[in-house]
N, C-alpha and C positions, 0 to 999 in steps of 0.2 A: 504494500500500500504506500502511496505517496506520502512523503514526509510532511507533517503538519506545517512546519516552518515555511516550506516552499509555497504551499497553498495560501498561507497567511500573507506572504509577500504579494501574491497576485491580488488579494483582497485589499491590501493597503494601497496598491497601485490603482485599483478601481476607485478607491476613495479620492486619491489625488487627481486622477485624470478626469473623472466625471461626476464627482460629488456623491458617491454612494456612501452615506454616513453610517449605514448599518448593512453588513453583508455576511453571508455564511455559506459554507458548502456543507450539505447534509446528505445522509443516506436517504433513500426513498422511504424508509421506515421512520425517518425523523431523527435519527441519531446525529448529533453535531460532529463534524469532522474537523473543520477549521472555521474561524470566525473573526470578524473585526467589528466590534460593537462596544458601546459605552459599558462601563463596569456595572451600572445599575440594571442593565438589561438582563433578562433571564433567557439564556441561550436555549435551554431545554424546551421551554414553551414555544419560543420563536421557531425553532427547528421542527418540532412536532406538528405545530399548527400549519406551518408553511407546506410541509410534506403532505398534510391532510388536504390542503387546498388542491394541490396537484393531483393527488390520488382520486379525490372526488370528481374532479374535472375529467380525468381519464375514464372513470366509470360511466359518467354521463355520456361522453362521446362514444364509447364502445357500445353502450345501450342504444344509441341512435345509428349504429353502423357507420360511424365516421372515424376518420383518422384522429388519433389522440393528439391533444395539444402538446406542442414542444415548449411553449412559453405562455404564461398567464401574466397579464398586465392589469394592475389594479390602480386606479387613480382616485385621489381624494383632493380636497382643497389644500391639504398639507404636503402633497407630493405624489410620488409614484412608487409602487412596489412591483417587483418582477420576480416571478418564480419560473425558472427555466431548467430544462433538462441538460445535463452535462453528458451523461451516459445512462445505460440501463440501471445503474446502481446509485447515481449521484445527482443532486440538484444544486443549483446556485440560486440563492435568494438575495435580493438587494433592495434597499430602500433609499430614496433620495428625496430631498425637499423640492426638487425641481420637476418640471414637465418637459425638460429639454431633450431634443433628439440625441444629443451627445451621450446621454445616459444609456439609451438603447444601444448605441454604437459601442460604448465602453463595455457593456455586458457581453455583446457578441465577441469583442476582442478578448475579454477575460476568458470566455468559454474556449476559444481557440488556444489560448496559452495553457489552460488547464488540460485540455485534450493532448496537447503536445507534451506536457510534463508526464501525463499518464502513459503515453506511448513510449516515451524514453524509459520510464520506470519498468514497464513490461519487458523491454529489451534486456534489461539487466538481470 
């Protein structure tokens, strides 16, 4: 499994590059793997509930005989939240106070970086 420190570097870069003030990589079952969040945030609840959002959406789409979502975007007055698939086993969740397109672009770039790290890890 990928070292937590490498994943946390990707999340820190996501914060710097596009304003993801809270982000995490979690298993599909909601187990936290790596995160970048304020100390007062509860990572376990954040991870579990975010994975539940993705899982519930996949059930809905399968029930309608549709392709399951790869990304879920939730917008509020206070910003944007994205839950997106990294692999069959992992999700990336990120929140930003903006509605800026650079946030979406930053998420896509982070996913590619994480996939590259995963493929290198598998080679070793």
